[in-house]
C-alpha atoms as a printed R data frame, in Angstrom:
    type eleno elety resid chain resno       x      y       z
1   ATOM     1    CA   MET     A     1  -0.161  0.313  -0.135
2   ATOM     2    CA   SER     A     2   1.695  3.610  -0.759
3   ATOM     3    CA   GLU     A     3   1.497  6.536   1.236
4   ATOM     4    CA   ILE     A     4  -0.973  7.850  -0.347
5   ATOM     5    CA   GLU     A     5  -3.458  4.939   0.064
6   ATOM     6    CA   VAL     A     6  -2.159  4.783   3.563
7   ATOM     7    CA   THR     A     7  -3.592  8.633   4.543
8   ATOM     8    CA   ASP     A     8  -6.911  7.919   2.677
9   ATOM     9    CA   GLU     A     9  -7.380  5.057   5.249
10  ATOM    10    CA   LEU     A    10  -6.504  7.468   8.100
11  ATOM    11    CA   ALA     A    11  -8.559 10.155   6.801
12  ATOM    12    CA   LEU     A    12 -11.464  8.123   6.356
13  ATOM    13    CA   TRP     A    13 -11.318  6.322   9.773
14  ATOM    14    CA   ILE     A    14 -10.765  9.499  11.849
15  ATOM    15    CA   GLN     A    15 -13.904 10.795  10.226
16  ATOM    16    CA   GLU     A    16 -15.538  7.551  11.038
17  ATOM    17    CA   LEU     A    17 -14.406  7.701  14.906
18  ATOM    18    CA   ARG     A    18 -15.124 11.308  14.992
19  ATOM    19    CA   GLY     A    19 -19.069 10.585  13.265
20  ATOM    20    CA   ILE     A    20 -19.081  7.293  16.502
21  ATOM    21    CA   ALA     A    21 -18.277  9.685  19.184
22  ATOM    22    CA   GLN     A    22 -20.669 12.335  17.894
23  ATOM    23    CA   THR     A    23 -23.207 10.521  17.266
24  ATOM    24    CA   GLY     A    24 -22.725  8.790  21.161
25  ATOM    25    CA   LEU     A    25 -22.647 11.888  22.649
26  ATOM    26    CA   ALA     A    26 -26.093 13.804  20.493
27  ATOM    27    CA   PHE     A    27 -27.999 10.342  22.441
28  ATOM    28    CA   ASP     A    28 -27.454 11.906  26.012
29  ATOM    29    CA   PRO     A    29 -24.582  9.201  27.477
30  ATOM    30    CA   PRO     A    30 -24.539  8.855  31.222
31  ATOM    31    CA   THR     A    31 -21.916 10.413  32.625
32  ATOM    32    CA   TYR     A    32 -19.128  7.928  32.352
33  ATOM    33    CA   ASP     A    33 -19.873  6.860  28.264
34  ATOM    34    CA   ARG     A    34 -20.711 10.540  27.518
35  ATOM    35    CA   GLU     A    35 -16.772 11.277  29.439
36  ATOM    36    CA   ARG     A    36 -15.647  8.021  26.204
37  ATOM    37    CA   TYR     A    37 -17.093  9.890  23.212
38  ATOM    38    CA   GLU     A    38 -15.391 12.723  24.275
39  ATOM    39    CA   GLU     A    39 -12.294 11.180  24.983
40  ATOM    40    CA   ILE     A    40 -12.706  9.373  21.595
41  ATOM    41    CA   LEU     A    41 -13.370 12.620  19.816
42  ATOM    42    CA   LYS     A    42 -10.057 14.065  21.001
43  ATOM    43    CA   VAL     A    43  -7.968 10.595  20.264
44  ATOM    44    CA   ALA     A    44 -10.065 11.614  16.457
45  ATOM    45    CA   ALA     A    45  -8.908 15.582  16.604
46  ATOM    46    CA   LYS     A    46  -4.956 14.012  17.837
47  ATOM    47    CA   MET     A    47  -5.217 12.006  14.415
48  ATOM    48    CA   ALA     A    48  -6.395 14.449  12.332
49  ATOM    49    CA   ALA     A    49  -4.164 17.537  13.281
50  ATOM    50    CA   THR     A    50  -0.941 14.470  13.070
51  ATOM    51    CA   LEU     A    51  -2.325 13.538   9.631
52  ATOM    52    CA   ASN     A    52  -2.088 17.237   9.170
53  ATOM    53    CA   GLY     A    53   1.101 18.103  10.313
54  ATOM    54    CA   ARG     A    54   2.416 14.826   8.124
55  ATOM    55    CA   ALA     A    55   3.360 13.308  11.319
56  ATOM    56    CA   VAL     A    56   4.264 16.481  14.259
57  ATOM    57    CA   LEU     A    57   1.650 16.802  16.387
58  ATOM    58    CA   ASP     A    58   0.092 20.018  17.125
59  ATOM    59    CA   LEU     A    59  -1.680 19.781  20.573
60  ATOM    60    CA   ALA     A    60  -3.485 23.753  20.283
61  ATOM    61    CA   PHE     A    61  -4.997 23.007  16.717
62  ATOM    62    CA   ALA     A    62  -5.725 19.141  17.942
63  ATOM    63    CA   ASN     A    63  -7.262 20.937  20.942
64  ATOM    64    CA   ALA     A    64  -9.281 23.094  19.039
65  ATOM    65    CA   LEU     A    65 -10.750 20.869  16.351
66  ATOM    66    CA   ALA     A    66 -12.160 18.264  19.198
67  ATOM    67    CA   GLU     A    67 -14.100 21.695  20.705
68  ATOM    68    CA   ARG     A    68 -15.534 22.253  17.638
69  ATOM    69    CA   TRP     A    69 -16.377 18.976  17.133
70  ATOM    70    CA   ARG     A    70 -17.514 19.134  20.254
71  ATOM    71    CA   ALA     A    71 -19.715 22.174  19.710
72  ATOM    72    CA   GLN     A    72 -21.362 21.040  16.235
73  ATOM    73    CA   VAL     A    73 -23.355 17.903  18.661
74  ATOM    74    CA   VAL     A    74 -27.269 18.250  18.151
75  ATOM    75    CA   PRO     A    75 -29.328 15.961  20.556
76  ATOM    76    CA   GLY     A    76 -31.293 13.467  19.443
77  ATOM    77    CA   VAL     A    77 -31.974 12.002  15.961
78  ATOM    78    CA   PRO     A    78 -30.709 15.406  14.376
79  ATOM    79    CA   GLY     A    79 -27.188 14.376  15.570
80  ATOM    80    CA   TYR     A    80 -27.322 11.210  14.831
81  ATOM    81    CA   VAL     A    81 -24.081 11.369  12.249
82  ATOM    82    CA   THR     A    82 -24.770  9.964   8.644
83  ATOM    83    CA   PRO     A    83 -23.802 10.992   5.096
84  ATOM    84    CA   LYS     A    84 -24.812 14.054   3.587
85  ATOM    85    CA   VAL     A    85 -26.352 12.798  -0.279
86  ATOM    86    CA   GLY     A    86 -25.104 14.975  -3.514
87  ATOM    87    CA   VAL     A    87 -27.237 14.052  -6.670
88  ATOM    88    CA   GLY     A    88 -26.253 14.369  -9.996
89  ATOM    89    CA   ALA     A    89 -27.469 13.676 -14.035
90  ATOM    90    CA   ILE     A    90 -26.711 12.472 -16.625
91  ATOM    91    CA   VAL     A    91 -28.071 13.940 -19.955
92  ATOM    92    CA   PHE     A    92 -27.695 13.253 -23.987
93  ATOM    93    CA   ASN     A    93 -28.252 14.838 -26.614
94  ATOM    94    CA   GLU     A    94 -29.342 13.618 -30.221
95  ATOM    95    CA   GLN     A    95 -26.516 13.214 -31.532
96  ATOM    96    CA   ASP     A    96 -25.650 10.374 -28.449
97  ATOM    97    CA   GLU     A    97 -23.240 13.510 -27.045
98  ATOM    98    CA   ILE     A    98 -23.320 13.574 -22.625
99  ATOM    99    CA   LEU     A    99 -23.335 17.002 -20.960
100 ATOM   100    CA   LEU     A   100 -20.288 17.798 -18.561
101 ATOM   101    CA   ILE     A   101 -19.631 21.130 -17.031
102 ATOM   102    CA   GLN     A   102 -16.518 22.299 -15.605
103 ATOM   103    CA   ARG     A   103 -16.792 23.084 -11.928
104 ATOM   104    CA   PRO     A   104 -14.594 25.570  -9.910
105 ATOM   105    CA   GLU     A   105 -11.702 23.285  -9.392
106 ATOM   106    CA   GLY     A   106 -11.242 22.749 -13.128
107 ATOM   107    CA   GLY     A   107 -12.170 19.496 -14.080
108 ATOM   108    CA   TRP     A   108 -15.382 18.066 -15.716
109 ATOM   109    CA   LEU     A   109 -18.188 16.182 -14.575
110 ATOM   110    CA   PHE     A   110 -22.250 15.621 -14.909
111 ATOM   111    CA   PRO     A   111 -23.658 18.135 -13.376
112 ATOM   112    CA   THR     A   112 -24.677 17.634 -10.183
113 ATOM   113    CA   GLY     A   113 -25.285 19.092  -6.261
114 ATOM   114    CA   TRP     A   114 -26.074 18.450  -2.906
115 ATOM   115    CA   ALA     A   115 -29.352 16.492  -2.143
116 ATOM   116    CA   ASP     A   116 -32.172 19.870  -0.120
117 ATOM   117    CA   ILE     A   117 -35.113 19.868   1.619
118 ATOM   118    CA   GLY     A   118 -38.381 19.406   0.298
119 ATOM   119    CA   TYR     A   119 -37.159 17.930  -2.820
120 ATOM   120    CA   THR     A   120 -37.113 13.884  -4.292
121 ATOM   121    CA   PRO     A   121 -33.870 13.107  -5.459
122 ATOM   122    CA   ALA     A   122 -35.155 12.945  -9.300
123 ATOM   123    CA   GLU     A   123 -36.305 16.964  -8.192
124 ATOM   124    CA   VAL     A   124 -32.933 17.730  -7.355
125 ATOM   125    CA   ALA     A   125 -31.235 16.461 -10.619
126 ATOM   126    CA   ALA     A   126 -33.970 18.316 -12.702
127 ATOM   127    CA   LYS     A   127 -32.774 21.492 -10.786
128 ATOM   128    CA   GLU     A   128 -29.337 21.148 -10.998
129 ATOM   129    CA   VAL     A   129 -29.453 20.836 -14.494
130 ATOM   130    CA   ARG     A   130 -31.448 23.566 -14.887
131 ATOM   131    CA   GLU     A   131 -28.970 25.646 -13.279
132 ATOM   132    CA   GLU     A   132 -25.804 24.808 -13.628
133 ATOM   133    CA   THR     A   133 -26.927 24.304 -17.592
134 ATOM   134    CA   GLY     A   134 -29.749 26.167 -18.243
135 ATOM   135    CA   PHE     A   135 -31.602 22.621 -19.728
136 ATOM   136    CA   ASN     A   136 -34.284 21.372 -18.625
137 ATOM   137    CA   VAL     A   137 -34.791 17.634 -18.279
138 ATOM   138    CA   THR     A   138 -36.732 15.073 -16.405
139 ATOM   139    CA   PRO     A   139 -34.768 11.853 -15.127
140 ATOM   140    CA   THR     A   140 -36.289  8.811 -16.292
141 ATOM   141    CA   ARG     A   141 -34.281  5.896 -13.833
142 ATOM   142    CA   LEU     A   142 -31.081  5.472 -11.602
143 ATOM   143    CA   VAL     A   143 -28.098  5.192 -13.432
144 ATOM   144    CA   ALA     A   144 -25.562  4.595 -10.241
145 ATOM   145    CA   ILE     A   145 -25.051  4.964  -5.739
146 ATOM   146    CA   TYR     A   146 -21.562  5.590  -5.367
147 ATOM   147    CA   ASN     A   147 -19.828  6.613  -2.507
148 ATOM   148    CA   SER     A   148 -17.443  9.786  -2.175
149 ATOM   149    CA   SER     A   149 -14.570  7.487  -0.086
150 ATOM   150    CA   GLN     A   150 -14.507  5.982  -3.872
151 ATOM   151    CA   TRP     A   151 -12.170  8.817  -4.972
152 ATOM   152    CA   ARG     A   152 -11.743 11.304  -1.397
153 ATOM   153    CA   ARG     A   153 -10.630  9.842   1.587
154 ATOM   154    CA   GLU     A   154  -9.433 13.155   3.196
155 ATOM   155    CA   MET     A   155 -11.609 15.576   5.640
156 ATOM   156    CA   ARG     A   156 -14.379 16.550   3.895
157 ATOM   157    CA   PRO     A   157 -17.730 15.637   4.515
158 ATOM   158    CA   HIS     A   158 -18.165 11.353   3.177
159 ATOM   159    CA   PHE     A   159 -21.704 11.407   0.881
160 ATOM   160    CA   TYR     A   160 -23.538  9.516  -1.089
161 ATOM   161    CA   SER     A   161 -23.839 10.138  -4.769
162 ATOM   162    CA   VAL     A   162 -27.431  8.952  -5.986
163 ATOM   163    CA   VAL     A   163 -26.474  9.797 -10.002
164 ATOM   164    CA   PHE     A   164 -29.926  9.542 -12.636
165 ATOM   165    CA   TYR     A   165 -30.065  9.213 -16.573
166 ATOM   166    CA   CYS     A   166 -32.140 12.277 -17.440
167 ATOM   167    CA   HIS     A   167 -34.165 12.603 -20.607
168 ATOM   168    CA   LEU     A   168 -33.582 16.425 -22.496
169 ATOM   169    CA   ASP     A   169 -36.794 17.991 -22.744
170 ATOM   170    CA   GLY     A   170 -35.786 21.664 -24.192
171 ATOM   171    CA   GLY     A   171 -33.703 24.626 -23.108
172 ATOM   172    CA   GLU     A   172 -30.468 26.252 -24.044
173 ATOM   173    CA   LEU     A   173 -26.985 26.397 -22.536
174 ATOM   174    CA   ARG     A   174 -26.142 28.932 -20.344
175 ATOM   175    CA   PRO     A   175 -23.968 27.733 -18.092
176 ATOM   176    CA   HIS     A   176 -24.150 29.079 -14.074
177 ATOM   177    CA   PRO     A   177 -21.809 31.808 -13.133
178 ATOM   178    CA   VAL     A   178 -19.998 31.057 -10.725
179 ATOM   179    CA   GLU     A   179 -20.627 27.141  -9.786
180 ATOM   180    CA   THR     A   180 -19.467 26.344 -12.826
181 ATOM   181    CA   LEU     A   181 -16.442 27.266 -16.018
182 ATOM   182    CA   GLY     A   182 -17.976 26.109 -18.706
183 ATOM   183    CA   ALA     A   183 -20.431 23.304 -20.364
184 ATOM   184    CA   GLY     A   184 -20.911 21.787 -23.475
185 ATOM   185    CA   PHE     A   185 -22.181 18.805 -24.855
186 ATOM   186    CA   PHE     A   186 -19.140 15.632 -25.223
187 ATOM   187    CA   PRO     A   187 -18.952 12.157 -27.845
188 ATOM   188    CA   LEU     A   188 -17.568  9.674 -25.989
189 ATOM   189    CA   ASP     A   189 -14.562 10.019 -28.556
190 ATOM   190    CA   ALA     A   190 -13.862 13.421 -27.207
191 ATOM   191    CA   LEU     A   191 -14.423 13.879 -23.564
192 ATOM   192    CA   PRO     A   192 -12.448 16.753 -22.212
193 ATOM   193    CA   GLU     A   193  -9.566 16.239 -19.732
194 ATOM   194    CA   PRO     A   194  -9.374 16.194 -16.541
195 ATOM   195    CA   LEU     A   195 -12.564 14.337 -15.457
196 ATOM   196    CA   LEU     A   196 -13.684 14.501 -12.191
197 ATOM   197    CA   ARG     A   197 -14.659 10.828  -9.934
198 ATOM   198    CA   SER     A   198 -12.832  9.210 -12.727
199 ATOM   199    CA   THR     A   199 -12.746  5.650 -10.414
200 ATOM   200    CA   THR     A   200 -15.798  5.343 -10.496
201 ATOM   201    CA   ASN     A   201 -16.226  4.511 -14.232
202 ATOM   202    CA   TRP     A   202 -19.618  6.901 -14.287
203 ATOM   203    CA   VAL     A   203 -18.727  7.264 -18.166
204 ATOM   204    CA   ASP     A   204 -18.788  3.622 -18.937
205 ATOM   205    CA   HIS     A   205 -22.052  3.338 -16.482
206 ATOM   206    CA   ALA     A   206 -23.627  6.458 -17.836
207 ATOM   207    CA   TRP     A   207 -23.159  5.373 -21.438
208 ATOM   208    CA   ALA     A   208 -24.554  1.909 -20.808
209 ATOM   209    CA   ALA     A   209 -27.507  3.789 -19.576
210 ATOM   210    CA   HIS     A   210 -27.441  5.800 -22.624
211 ATOM   211    CA   ARG     A   211 -27.689  2.997 -24.714
212 ATOM   212    CA   ASP     A   212 -30.452  0.967 -22.684
213 ATOM   213    CA   GLU     A   213 -28.057 -2.377 -22.569
214 ATOM   214    CA   CYS     A   214 -28.484 -4.539 -20.175
215 ATOM   215    CA   TYR     A   215 -28.008 -2.613 -17.387
216 ATOM   216    CA   GLN     A   216 -28.557 -2.622 -13.331
217 ATOM   217    CA   PRO     A   217 -28.599  0.658 -11.948
218 ATOM   218    CA   TYR     A   218 -24.189  0.216  -9.834
219 ATOM   219    CA   PHE     A   219 -23.764  0.679  -6.076
220 ATOM   220    CA   ASP     A   220 -20.778 -0.269  -4.308
221 ATOM   221    CA   HIS     A   221 -21.116 -4.248  -3.306
222 ATOM   222    CA   LEU     A   222 -20.113 -5.317   0.465
């Protein structure tokens, strides 16, 4: 296992420890259990601080991080730490070209964004396409549910990406001035670079869905 892979695994384990401790504290545990959860939170913060400093522990940073994580705890079920949810859309035009956006970090990906309260996942997919590209679409089936740890394990939220295949209904290309650096339709043999999340094989899944091959929605198996 490479040094990068080890670092990724450690970052993921830190997130898991943090989630266990915060969830335990959310359910008003007895004094002894509360102290243990708080200690777990402190240990996870020390691990994060050490990882951030590459084997040099910044105790002040660790203490501040533990205090911030402790302050984020919300009582009861709302405080149960779970992955966030993102929703994306696979859209093709009549020329069998896929709609991609260039995200602020520079890479290219299908339209996607965080799920919003009050919307169904399909409604979020259509909304993201409209807001980011100007096109109107109708989600027709599920393509995949991706786990964010497939392509990133740094200390940012763990999330699931729910991706729909969508029918292009109309509209005109109007890239969002802030959320996208560019947008357009691209053929399979001329996709822009770099593609984001390439380790998930989403390109293959997208074309399989578009070609209506014998294809079931992708998800991570055990």
